[in-house]
N, C-alpha and C positions, 0 to 999 in steps of 0.2 A: 504494500500500500504506500502510495506516495505521501510525502510530508504534507502536501496541500490537502489530500483526502483526509489524513488524520486530523488536521486542524479543523476541517469542515465537520467531521464527526464530533469533535470536542465542542465546537460551537453549537451544534444541534443538541447535544446532550445538556449543555448549560442553559439553554433557552427555557424560560418559564412557559407553562402550558395552561390549558383551560383548567387542569387540576389545581394549579396554583391560584387561578382566578377564583375558585370556589371559596378560598379563604378570605376574600375581600370583605364580606359582611362582618367579619370578626374584628376588623380594624377599628380603632378608636378607644374611647374610655367607657368603662362599664362599672356600675355598682353591682356588687355581689352579695347575695344572701346565701350563707353557707350552713349546711347541716352535716355534722359528723357523728357517726355512730361508733363509739369506742367499745361497745358491747351491747348486751340486751338493754332495753328500755328506751327512754326518750333520747333524741340526739342533742348534742351540744350545738348551739347556734352562735354564729358570728357574722360580721359583715366586713366588707373591704372594697377595694377598687382595683380593677384589672385594666391595664393600659396595653393595647396591642398595636404594634407597628410592623411594617414590612422592613426587612433588612436584606442586604446583599442582592440588590437588583430585583426586589419583589419575589425572591425565591423562598424566603422563610418568614414566618410570622413570629416575631419576638414578643413574648409576654412578660409583663412586670406586674406582680401582685403585691399589694400592701394592705394588710389587714388593719381594721380599726382597732385601737387599743381595747382589750377586753380582759376579763378575769378568768378566762379558760386556761387550758394547759399550754397555750401558745399565745401569750399576751401581746407580743409584738411580731406576729407572723408576717414573713415575707417569702416570696417565691419568684423564680424566673423559669421561663420555658421557651422552647423553640418548637415549631410545628411546620412541617412542609411536606412536599410530595417528592419522593425519590423516583425519578423516571426509569432508572435502571431496574429497580425492584418492582415498579408499578404499584407502590404502596405509599400511604401516608405514614410519616414517622414523627414521633414526638420525643422530646427530652424535657424533664422537669427536675428542678432542684429547689430546695427550700431550707429554712433554718429550723425545721422541726426534726430533721434527720441528716444523716450524711450520705443518703442514697441518691444516686443519679438514676432516676426512673426513666426507662425508655419504653416506648410503645410503638406498635406497628399495626396498621389496619387499613380499612377500606371505607368508602362512602357508598351509600345505597344508590339506587337508580334515580331517586328524587334529587340527589345532590344536597340533601339537608340532614342526613343522619349518618354519622361516622361511628364505626365500632372499632375500638383500639384494644389491643391486648399486649401485655408485657409480663415478664417474670420478675419477681423480687425475692429477696431473702428476708424472712420474718425475724422477729426478735429472738426466736429460739434456734435460728440458724437453718431452718427448713425453707426450701423454695416454695413459692405459691404463685398463682396466676392472678394478675389484676386485669379486670375488664372494664373499660370505660365506654360509655355511650354519650356522644356529643350530638345534641339536636339543635339545629338552627331553626327557630320558630319564625322569625322574620328579621329584617335588618337591625332591629332594636332589641331583640331578645334571643338568648340562647341558653342552653343548660348543659350540664355534664352530670352524669350519674356514674359513680365508681363502685365496683363490686370486687370483693376478694373471693376467689374461687379456690376451694379446698376439696379436691376429689370431685364428688358429685354435688357438693354443697356450695351454694353461692350466697354471700352475705353482702347486703348493701352497706357500704362504708362511708360514702359521702354523696352529697347532692349540692350542686351550686346552681343558682338561678341568676343570670346576668341581665341587667337592663341598661341600655345605653344612657350615659349621663353627660356626654359632651361631644 
């Protein structure tokens, strides 16, 4: 393969696609209402702000979360993430880090035919050292509202661990 053909292949591989465009409704500033289930019973509730911007030529959605001060287990919660579409794998991929752990969470998944519901899966190591699966469902309701539901999967059992409802604020 000629050097020119290789450069053309790399340029085509780097170009954003309609799969990247599907992330545009998530751009902006959103208020978040968070529910976390740490075990049986009622969830712990908190609020915060998520600011999403495109980076690196509109290839990746950069997420910055800042929780409102609260009296829960994470009184000054902050997190950062990246979400994008990997053309080589043909999958959406995400990375999340926050100050509630030292885990770099990674997820891989697909969007449904409507282009409004993503299902992402990733593996994590639990506090006891055993691996488990995390499944997240991201639903785009409209340009001003979206949500994420996160489940921990242990064998045949699935437990809802978190739910966040986002409403555009700016």
